[in-house]
C-alpha positions as semicolon CSV with decimal commas, in nm:
position;residue;x (nm);y (nm);z (nm)
1;M;1,674;-1,733;-0,877
2;R;1,328;-1,645;-1,038
3;L;1,105;-1,464;-0,792
4;L;0,762;-1,327;-0,816
5;F;0,596;-1,065;-0,585
6;Y;0,241;-1,059;-0,544
7;Y;0,078;-0,758;-0,405
8;S;-0,297;-0,737;-0,469
9;A;-0,412;-0,400;-0,297
10;R;-0,433;-0,082;-0,517
11;A;-0,318;0,161;-0,248
12;W;0,048;0,224;-0,173
13;S;0,153;0,111;0,160
14;G;0,454;0,006;0,391
15;E;0,386;-0,360;0,270
16;A;0,393;-0,250;-0,087
17;R;0,705;-0,039;-0,028
18;A;0,891;-0,347;0,138
19;F;0,812;-0,540;-0,168
20;A;0,912;-0,278;-0,422
21;A;1,248;-0,227;-0,245
22;A;1,326;-0,614;-0,234
23;A;1,226;-0,646;-0,584
24;R;1,424;-0,354;-0,712
25;G;1,736;-0,467;-0,506
26;L;1,715;-0,839;-0,591
27;H;1,689;-0,750;-0,952
28;A;1,999;-0,543;-0,942
29;R;2,169;-0,843;-0,774
30;G;2,071;-1,044;-1,101
31;H;1,770;-1,217;-0,991
32;Q;1,479;-1,251;-1,235
33;I;1,203;-1,040;-1,082
34;T;0,830;-1,034;-1,160
35;Y;0,607;-0,796;-0,957
36;V;0,236;-0,872;-0,988
37;C;-0,003;-0,604;-0,878
38;S;-0,343;-0,453;-0,946
39;P;-0,369;-0,254;-1,269
40;E;-0,368;0,126;-1,297
41;G;-0,324;0,167;-0,939
42;T;-0,061;0,368;-0,722
43;V;0,154;0,047;-0,671
44;E;0,174;-0,004;-1,048
45;Q;0,268;0,346;-1,112
46;K;0,547;0,338;-0,839
47;V;0,704;0,009;-0,956
48;A;0,696;0,045;-1,310
49;A;1,032;0,219;-1,332
50;S;1,221;-0,015;-1,129
51;G;1,372;-0,220;-1,431
52;H;1,206;-0,550;-1,351
53;E;0,888;-0,704;-1,489
54;V;0,556;-0,570;-1,379
55;V;0,236;-0,778;-1,439
56;P;-0,087;-0,609;-1,365
57;I;-0,353;-0,857;-1,264
58;R;-0,708;-0,777;-1,137
59;P;-0,735;-0,892;-0,761
60;D;-1,099;-0,864;-0,728
61;G;-1,392;-1,137;-0,733
62;W;-1,364;-1,505;-0,605
63;W;-1,032;-1,588;-0,479
64;A;-1,000;-1,895;-0,709
65;L;-1,047;-1,669;-1,019
66;S;-0,753;-1,451;-0,879
67;A;-0,560;-1,783;-0,856
68;L;-0,624;-1,870;-1,224
69;R;-0,505;-1,523;-1,317
70;L;-0,195;-1,559;-1,125
71;R;-0,139;-1,901;-1,261
72;R;-0,117;-1,730;-1,620
73;A;0,140;-1,503;-1,490
74;L;0,355;-1,804;-1,362
75;K;0,306;-1,980;-1,689
76;G;0,639;-1,976;-1,888
77;R;0,825;-1,785;-1,630
78;F;0,955;-2,091;-1,424
79;T;0,914;-1,903;-1,100
80;E;1,065;-2,069;-0,805
81;V;0,951;-1,861;-0,503
82;V;0,622;-1,650;-0,473
83;F;0,617;-1,370;-0,189
84;V;0,276;-1,269;-0,033
85;H;0,162;-1,072;0,258
86;T;-0,225;-1,141;0,327
87;P;-0,399;-1,460;0,407
88;R;-0,605;-1,422;0,093
89;E;-0,281;-1,363;-0,123
90;H;-0,143;-1,670;0,049
91;K;-0,444;-1,866;-0,041
92;V;-0,441;-1,745;-0,412
93;A;-0,065;-1,808;-0,453
94;S;-0,100;-2,149;-0,313
95;L;-0,363;-2,269;-0,558
96;A;-0,193;-2,073;-0,848
97;T;0,148;-2,255;-0,778
98;F;-0,026;-2,585;-0,721
99;L;-0,209;-2,560;-1,065
100;A;0,134;-2,451;-1,216
101;G;0,301;-2,751;-1,061
102;R;0,587;-2,545;-0,943
103;A;0,705;-2,279;-0,672
104;A;0,702;-2,227;-0,308
105;V;0,508;-1,965;-0,117
106;I;0,661;-1,734;0,141
107;R;0,422;-1,515;0,340
108;R;0,594;-1,203;0,472
109;V;0,447;-1,080;0,803
110;P;0,458;-0,693;0,833
111;A;0,680;-0,541;1,116
112;G;0,551;-0,585;1,458
113;A;0,260;-0,839;1,347
114;A;0,433;-1,172;1,406
115;A;0,267;-1,241;1,736
116;Q;-0,070;-1,229;1,536
117;V;-0,006;-1,493;1,306
118;T;-0,221;-1,823;1,361
119;E;-0,175;-2,166;1,213
120;R;-0,557;-2,160;1,131
121;G;-0,512;-1,839;0,910
122;F;-0,155;-1,917;0,759
123;G;-0,297;-2,045;0,445
124;S;-0,331;-2,363;0,211
125;R;-0,159;-2,696;0,221
126;L;-0,157;-2,685;-0,162
127;A;0,195;-2,524;-0,179
128;A;0,523;-2,570;0,021
129;A;0,502;-2,257;0,250
130;G;0,739;-2,048;0,457
131;V;0,731;-1,727;0,668
132;L;0,952;-1,409;0,652
133;V;0,939;-1,153;0,919
134;G;1,053;-0,804;0,947
135;S;1,303;-0,832;1,255
136;E;1,482;-1,061;1,471
137;E;1,257;-0,954;1,749
138;D;0,955;-1,056;1,540
139;L;1,132;-1,399;1,463
140;R;1,124;-1,456;1,836
141;D;0,777;-1,366;1,869
142;L;0,649;-1,588;1,578
143;P;0,448;-1,899;1,708
144;V;0,526;-2,242;1,597
145;L;0,355;-2,309;1,269
146;K;0,344;-2,680;1,179
147;R;0,249;-2,630;0,814
148;L;0,598;-2,467;0,734
149;R;0,825;-2,648;0,505
150;F;1,103;-2,394;0,557
151;E;1,278;-2,252;0,861
152;P;1,123;-1,899;0,942
153;A;1,347;-1,613;0,845
154;A;1,374;-1,256;0,899
155;A;1,456;-0,966;0,652
156;P;1,494;-0,656;0,876
157;L;1,354;-0,338;0,714
158;G;1,638;-0,104;0,601
159;V;1,701;0,177;0,369
160;D;2,001;0,317;0,176
161;V;2,088;0,647;0,352
162;E;2,283;0,794;0,057
163;T;1,964;0,818;-0,143
164;Y;1,812;1,065;0,109
165;D;2,075;1,323;0,050
166;T;1,932;1,435;-0,286
167;I;1,576;1,495;-0,145
168;R;1,493;1,844;-0,091
169;P;1,218;1,973;0,149
170;V;0,894;2,116;0,028
171;P;0,864;2,477;0,091
172;R;0,771;2,529;0,449
173;A;0,513;2,799;0,373
174;S;0,300;2,519;0,181
175;L;0,286;2,340;0,520
176;G;0,166;2,666;0,702
177;A;0,529;2,700;0,845
178;D;0,819;2,943;0,790
179;D;1,178;2,948;0,893
180;S;1,104;3,055;1,245
181;T;0,860;2,766;1,295
182;A;0,915;2,465;1,515
183;L;0,764;2,222;1,251
184;V;0,639;1,872;1,373
185;V;0,535;1,626;1,107
186;G;0,341;1,337;1,210
187;V;0,323;1,024;0,979
188;C;-0,033;0,855;0,992
189;D;-0,200;0,556;0,853
190;H;-0,568;0,434;0,861
191;G;-0,491;0,228;1,190
192;A;-0,351;0,517;1,363
193;R;-0,668;0,737;1,467
194;A;-0,641;0,692;1,842
195;R;-0,266;0,773;1,854
196;A;-0,306;1,072;1,611
197;A;-0,580;1,209;1,835
198;T;-0,324;1,178;2,130
199;M;-0,072;1,377;1,912
200;V;-0,325;1,647;1,852
201;R;-0,425;1,682;2,212
202;A;-0,059;1,706;2,315
203;V;-0,007;1,991;2,068
204;S;-0,317;2,174;2,200
205;L;-0,147;2,186;2,539
206;L;0,161;2,325;2,408
207;A;0,020;2,572;2,153
208;P;-0,065;2,859;2,411
209;N;0,306;2,885;2,523
210;H;0,447;2,798;2,192
211;P;0,298;3,024;1,917
212;N;0,552;2,914;1,645
213;L;0,457;2,546;1,681
214;R;0,316;2,393;1,365
215;L;0,185;2,039;1,302
216;T;0,158;1,864;0,954
217;L;0,003;1,525;0,935
218;V;0,084;1,331;0,627
219;G;-0,010;0,982;0,500
220;P;-0,311;0,767;0,456
221;G;-0,591;0,865;0,709
222;S;-0,401;1,205;0,789
223;D;-0,688;1,403;0,641
224;D;-0,953;1,208;0,803
225;E;-1,263;1,398;0,885
226;D;-1,308;1,305;1,243
227;L;-0,947;1,414;1,289
228;R;-1,010;1,739;1,138
229;M;-1,314;1,789;1,369
230;H;-1,104;1,697;1,656
231;A;-0,842;1,947;1,570
232;A;-1,115;2,214;1,527
233;A;-1,272;2,149;1,860
234;L;-0,919;2,219;2,022
235;G;-0,896;2,530;1,831
236;L;-0,595;2,411;1,634
237;T;-0,728;2,470;1,271
238;K;-0,458;2,746;1,210
239;I;-0,162;2,539;1,323
240;V;-0,229;2,199;1,177
241;T;-0,207;2,112;0,829
242;F;-0,362;1,787;0,707
243;A;-0,146;1,682;0,399
244;G;-0,307;1,348;0,323
245;E;-0,126;1,113;0,087
246;R;0,144;1,284;-0,115
247;E;0,381;1,193;-0,397
248;D;0,636;1,433;-0,234
249;Y;0,595;1,229;0,092
250;L;0,978;1,227;0,176
251;A;1,012;1,586;0,069
252;V;0,741;1,679;0,337
253;L;0,929;1,455;0,610
254;R;1,241;1,658;0,505
255;A;1,102;1,978;0,607
256;A;1,028;1,859;0,959
257;D;1,223;1,986;1,284
258;L;1,065;1,669;1,463
259;G;0,908;1,350;1,323
260;W;0,616;1,202;1,490
261;V;0,528;0,840;1,396
262;V;0,176;0,723;1,486
263;A;0,134;0,479;1,182
264;T;0,151;0,124;1,252
265;G;0,322;-0,196;1,102
266;D;0,558;-0,147;0,811
267;A;0,456;0,216;0,749
268;A;0,561;0,287;1,134
269;A;0,896;0,113;1,059
270;F;0,974;0,305;0,741
271;A;0,858;0,635;0,883
272;C;1,118;0,587;1,183
273;L;1,383;0,489;0,930
274;D;1,300;0,778;0,701
275;F;1,325;1,039;0,952
276;M;1,639;0,893;1,098
277;A;1,815;0,896;0,775
278;M;1,726;1,250;0,723
279;R;1,875;1,348;1,055
280;V;1,519;1,430;1,205
281;P;1,461;1,314;1,579
282;V;1,159;1,074;1,612
283;L;0,895;1,063;1,840
284;A;0,680;0,756;1,880
285;E;0,456;0,593;2,122
286;R;0,653;0,347;2,343
287;G;0,594;-0,018;2,237
288;P;0,797;-0,323;2,064
289;L;0,785;-0,177;1,719
290;A;0,911;0,157;1,804
291;G;1,165;0,034;2,026
292;T;1,308;-0,169;1,749
293;Y;1,397;0,135;1,559
294;V;1,417;0,427;1,801
295;A;1,694;0,456;2,073
296;D;1,503;0,629;2,354
297;G;1,679;0,948;2,456
298;I;1,950;0,891;2,168
299;T;1,781;0,914;1,828
300;G;1,455;1,025;1,956
301;L;1,171;0,991;2,231
302;L;0,943;0,697;2,327
303;M;0,652;0,825;2,488
304;P;0,373;0,676;2,712
305;P;0,081;0,548;2,536
306;T;-0,226;0,784;2,539
307;D;-0,082;1,019;2,762
308;A;-0,115;1,359;2,616
309;P;0,028;1,573;2,911
310;G;0,328;1,369;2,931
311;T;0,392;1,374;2,572
312;A;0,333;1,728;2,549
313;A;0,585;1,782;2,844
314;A;0,862;1,558;2,660
315;L;0,801;1,755;2,339
316;A;0,824;2,096;2,517
317;R;1,174;1,982;2,656
318;L;1,292;1,906;2,307
319;L;1,174;2,203;2,121
320;A;1,370;2,418;2,405
321;H;1,694;2,241;2,316
322;D;1,812;2,279;1,962
323;D;2,147;2,112;2,017
324;Q;1,977;1,817;2,164
325;R;1,761;1,784;1,861
326;V;2,074;1,815;1,629
327;A;2,248;1,539;1,828
328;M;1,962;1,292;1,804
329;G;1,934;1,365;1,440
330;T;2,306;1,297;1,387
331;A;2,277;0,968;1,618
332;G;1,959;0,860;1,405
333;R;2,154;0,884;1,067
334;A;2,441;0,689;1,213
335;R;2,221;0,412;1,357
336;V;2,041;0,377;1,020
337;A;2,367;0,364;0,832
338;R;2,494;0,092;1,090
339;E;2,205;-0,135;1,180
340;F;1,911;-0,084;0,929
341;T;2,066;-0,099;0,571
342;E;1,887;-0,200;0,251
343;A;2,157;-0,465;0,202
344;A;2,049;-0,654;0,521
345;L;1,693;-0,637;0,392
346;L;1,779;-0,777;0,052
347;D;2,019;-1,037;0,230
348;G;1,721;-1,164;0,423
349;F;1,483;-1,206;0,127
350;E;1,763;-1,390;-0,055
351;R;1,816;-1,639;0,219
352;A;1,438;-1,699;0,246
353;A;1,422;-1,743;-0,140
354;A;1,736;-1,964;-0,153
355;A;1,588;-2,206;0,119
356;A;1,229;-2,198;-0,051
357;A;1,376;-2,282;-0,415
358;D;1,467;-2,633;-0,296
359;R;1,249;-2,816;-0,527
360;S;1,256;-3,134;-0,316
361;L;1,047;-2,959;-0,058
362;W;0,781;-2,858;-0,294
363;K;0,613;-3,199;-0,291
364;R;0,294;-3,195;-0,070
365;K;0,317;-3,396;0,241
């Protein structure tokens, strides 16, 4: 099949990573892949070496102009299916495929966001449309969408655990830690400020009795000025490292004794999988998304929302039992290898694309 992935944001994200993994894997399976992204951005840099075609297109300006730019990318490639994420990308792709006279559009909904999809915001009637979600749980939460030409499908996020075996941790000293330190690495994104604040408060409650405890925050929003001020107000400037966005993100996670996921959506799902694949126990706020990936008490701990004292108590118990952390890490690795494989992710994309490539369904109704 001839597939196009359209990702318009410049910044790297969980959604960009999902598309990059799907594009790379489907290219390896013999499909013709085009990845359209913003020029000279992080996304273009990360996908450029994947072996498939990468086409940079400016995403700014009036959405119809973006559609004309995407139409030029479709020309001559005989694309059958275009994958998008956002309502704007959906509208742009719908007009572009309408003008090109070919291709269906599949909108992928980030992990945990299926219940937020509405008929009104789903996109244009100009193109045959389908929807792809990140898990079977999300598929059950998806509302009925009358504009769909294809049955909704699921492509569960997954990773190849063997690729993590070559990752080496960053020097712990660069994170303000040493070999005797209990290092907790928290994965953030821009929508996680409240949960990150709870994490910082929980660490402040533990710090007096755990002098070797250190916390590193990594990911988008992890070096937020308000978060820094909050940590400073709690007297944590010497034990908290604000790492920000880093190219060696996975190497930072590899250095952790415990992984703490406060990110949202696909970023949260991938963070859970990354930690578990590297045999690091996962802490996360209890909720449907975290519960999909983390087996409470087996591969990590799911904690009450906004409960800093309860979170601190659970963390203290885990820090006191090295054998329990090792067992959780081993169980996490086994769970990812068994239930959250990259092959399952690719199978989901492939099934959705095969259904959408039926030309008889492209005609407007």
